[in-house]
N, C-alpha and C positions, 0 to 999 in steps of 0.2 A: 505493499499499498504506499509506501515513503517512498519507491521510487516515482509509483503513478504518481502520487502528487510532486514531487521536484519535476516532473516530464509536463505537469500540467504549471507549475509557477515560470520553468525557462518558456514556454513558448509566451505564457502571457507579459512575462516579463519583455517581451520583444514587441506586443501589440503595438502600442503607442507610437513607433518607428516601423510599421510594417506593414506592406500593402495592399494589406487586407483594409487598413483603415481608409486608406486613398481610396479604395475599391467601393467602400462605404461612403465614402465623399462625391464618389463618382469622378473622380479626376483620374482614377485607372480603369480600362475594360479586366471585366471578372474574364478569368482564363477558361475554360472547357474544365478544368481541374482547378478548383477553386482551393484544393488543401493547400496548391503551388502559393496559395499567397502567404500563410504562415511562414515566419524566418525560419530555417535551418528545419524544415517539414522532415527532411528524409533522415535526419537524425532523431527528430521527436519519436517517430512513426517505427523509428527501429528501437528505442528506448519503449516502448512502447509495448513492443513485440517479444520482448525480451531479447536480439539480437545484438543490440548495443553494446560494443567494448571488448570485454575479454571476459 
């Protein structure tokens, strides 16, 4: 549970300067895969799936 919480903290901390905010204010087009708007989405996805790190 702590690992998942850390993942969310990591993702939300970058939210203020992310493309997600830009898309919300219509300054950026939303891509076909909206997950790509999250900073470091690949690393975050790997953490949640348990395949990040060693």
